[in-house]
ROFI-254255 format. One record per residue (C-alpha): x, y, z; residue in one letter. Coordinates in steps of 0.05 Angstrom, whole numbers, padded with zeros to 5 digits, always signed. Layout:
REM ROFI-254255
XYZA...
***
This chain:
REM ROFI-254255
+00760+00169+01602M+00812+00167+01547G+00842+00196+01485I+00864+00167+01419E+00907+00196+01365F+00925+00169+01296A+00964+00201+01240A+00992+00182+01172T+01044+00224+01135A+01082+00218+01070A+01140+00267+01079P+01175+00240+01017L+01146+00207+00955Q+01168+00135+00972P+01162+00142+01049L+01098+00130+01088L+01095+00139+01164L+01039+00121+01211N+01031+00132+01285L+00975+00116+01334S+00971+00127+01409F+00916+00112+01459A+00908+00129+01532Y+00850+00102+01572I+00837+00111+01646D+00776+00066+01649G+00750+00038+01714E+00687+00004+01737Y+00634+00046+01771Q+00583+00015+01818G+00600-00057+01798Y+00586-00111+01851V+00592-00184+01832T+00611-00252+01858T+00683-00273+01849N+00681-00344+01820P+00750-00360+01850D+00729-00343+01922T+00653-00346+01921G+00652-00279+01956L+00613-00218+01934V+00662-00162+01916E+00653-00088+01901D+00697-00076+01840L+00684-00001+01837T+00750+00033+01819G+00781-00030+01788N+00813-00021+01720R+00774-00047+01660L+00797-00116+01640N+00843-00123+01579Q+00850-00047+01576S+00922-00021+01580P+00929+00052+01601R+00977+00065+01544F+00981+00033+01475K+01019+00057+01415G+01041+00037+01345N+01092+00065+01297L+01102+00042+01226G+01144+00062+01166A+01146+00037+01095S+01189+00054+01036W+01166+00036+00966T+01212+00030+00906W+01180+00035+00838S+01205-00019+00790L+01171+00014+00731G+01131-00034+00689D+01154-00091+00734A+01115-00066+00795G+01134-00041+00865D+01176-00066+00922L+01158-00043+00992T+01197-00051+01057L+01156-00040+01120R+01175-00040+01194G+01127-00036+01253E+01135-00025+01327Y+01080-00031+01378S+01077-00021+01453H+01023-00043+01502S+01022-00023+01575G+01004-00072+01629D+00932-00096+01639Y+00889-00146+01677F+00854-00203+01642F+00794-00201+01689T+00753-00148+01724Q+00779-00172+01792F+00848-00141+01777N+00884-00202+01804N+00959-00196+01791P+00964-00271+01778S+00923-00261+01714V+00954-00197+01689A+00999-00180+01630E+01061-00138+01638D+01072-00086+01585G+01106-00112+01522Y+01135-00089+01456E+01132-00122+01388L+01172-00111+01324W+01148-00135+01255N+01177-00129+01185A+01151-00141+01115F+01180-00141+01045L+01126-00140+00991T+01130-00143+00916Y+01066-00120+00879A+01056-00127+00804S+01047-00064+00763A+00973-00078+00753D+00967-00092+00829E+00931-00158+00815R+00981-00201+00851W+01034-00194+00905E+01082-00235+00945I+01107-00216+01014A+01158-00244+01062A+01145-00225+01134W+01170-00232+01204G+01127-00220+01265K+01146-00212+01338N+01219-00207+01315L+01242-00191+01386N+01210-00258+01408D+01171-00223+01464E+01136-00272+01510V+01066-00247+01526H+00997-00275+01537Y+00932-00266+01497V+00887-00292+01553Q+00891-00317+01625A+00843-00333+01681F+00842-00368+01748N+00809-00437+01751T+00792-00436+01825G+00835-00484+01864G+00866-00512+01800L+00913-00453+01788G+00917-00406+01729T+00903-00422+01656R+00938-00378+01604A+00949-00376+01529W+01015-00351+01500L+01016-00306+01440A+01055-00330+01379A+01131-00329+01386P+01176-00301+01332R+01147-00324+01266T+01166-00319+01193Y+01126-00331+01131G+01109-00317+01059V+01042-00293+01034R+01019-00295+00961I+00957-00257+00941G+00917-00249+00877F+00861-00199+00865R+00808-00215+00812Y
***
């Protein structure tokens, strides 16, 4: 069971706001399987769905300045929050992700004919350490992959 909400608003001509929110209370029903870490058969009924945070939300805002015949300049900021979740259906805390928050920013110039653009960006500006995947490897411990740290870059695009 869950609910999802998304909205976009432009309260002023140059300002665009977007918001999304999701709540999911998903759990397994009648799920019996063998745990590869222990070799034991387990009833996972009632366990939370893997990689499914109960709460997730995003908030974004952008402001665009018209440069007339020279194009547009847009400044955008983004905030996202993810609640905690398990990486596997066994709900093992050793392969779980704590909730985390991310901040991103973009500065984009677009030509007046919108055929090309250049953007400078920064992602994970708060340098939040979080994982994109993790699992137990039996007696060999846990294997996990970190998400990208704070990163910066430039993107150039052309539409033809």
